[in-house]
C-alpha positions, 0 to 999 in steps of 0.5 A: 499500499502507498501512503496518501497522507502523513501527519500526526495525531494529537490530543492534549500534549500527546503527538502520535505521528502517523501515515494514512493509507486507504483501507478499501479498494474497488474491484469492480469491472472497468468498462468505457463508453462506446458509440453503439452504432460503430463502437467508436470509443467516447472520450471527454475533453476539457474544452475552453468555452472561449477559444474552443482549445482543449486545455490540459489538467495542469493549466485548469484553476478553480473559480467562484461565480456569484451571478455577478462577478467570477473570482479565479482561485489558483492553486497557490491561492488554495495551498495558502489556506491554514487548514490545508497547510495543517498536518495534524489529526486533532482529537476534539473528543472521546465519546461512547462508541455506540453514539456514533451513528452508522449512517454517518460513516463514510471512507475508511483509512488505515493509520500506521505509526510513523516514528522510531517508537510505536509506543504512543501509538500502541498507548492510544489503541489500548486506551480506546479499547479499555474505555470503549470510546471512539475519538472524534477527530478533525483534519484536512484532506484534499482541500476539505475539512473532515470529521472523522471517527477514530477506532480500533480494528485488530491491531490498527487504528482506523480513521473513518470519516464521517458526514456532517450533521447537514449532509444526512437527510431527515426521513420524512415519511407520512406512512410512519406517522399512522398508528399500526396495530401489531398483534403478539402472534405477528410479533412472535412469528416475526421473532421466530423467522429472525431466529431461523435466519440468526447467524454469526456474520462473516463477510468472507461468505458473501461475494458481489454476484453482479461482478461475478456474472459480469466477468462470466458475460464478458469472457462468453462475449470474448469467446463467441462475440455477438453470436453469444446466446445469453440464455445458454450462459445464465439460463431462462430468466424467471420473471420476478413477482412482488407486490403488497403482502395481503395476509401478513400471518400467513406470509410469516408462517410460510417464511418460518416454515421455508426457513426451517426446511432449508435449515433442515435440507442443509443439516441433511447435506452436511451428514451426507458429506460427512465420512460414515462412521465404521461399525464396531466389530462384532464380538466372535462367539464360539459356536456350540457343537450341535447337540447329538440326536437321540438313537432311534429305539430299537424295535421290539423283539419279535415274539 
């Protein structure tokens, strides 16, 4: 990995030099746009509307237009901002971890200690673990002031940027203002359905099915070209059915039964795949000699 930023975590008089790395990466198939008529690639160019010339990226500045006047902001102008010059990640408070709304979490970054001794880094990590607190920090990155949550993941400090409060939209749905009666039986069946799906979350069990199917499509298209019949590759497409469930109780019961049946089927498959246990050898039993049949009575003497 390549560091994208270097600075220092600061809280009080404690200074923790760190390097910042992007914690996530995109594995989506890269596609580009083409003209459907002839397959020609569509390219975008930065054209000046005054002289019509294509402008190189390094010659482009930014500007603000208030409707009457336009001011141009050069790269030097933007670099002169005090926040942009700062190389500090400033801890502003430590909050209970459950108070950080998951909805506000944005981009994640790993922090690596960047000093001869990682003692201050490890101290901060252990402190966050023991107190079950998350540090709320503020810093500047790529011409923008960021608010972020500093937390622990394994042995690493993770910086996860947060959306500002005014960037989170309010959920205002009139339907949720209506009074709805939920019966005890419906709640019981719903809880049973949840229990039937209960499991420990393992993200490695899940894959991006769309990207896998897209790669399959691309490979088939490379092999057969426009003659490809997608039904041979993916089979017949089933029509999706949906709509509002009228009988909620019936739907809950059917869902619970189907989930239980699926779980039972999975268990049966697992048992079939498991190696059969060898039967214990039977104890040998010595055969008793067959009893001799009594001799036939002699015929009575002839008179």
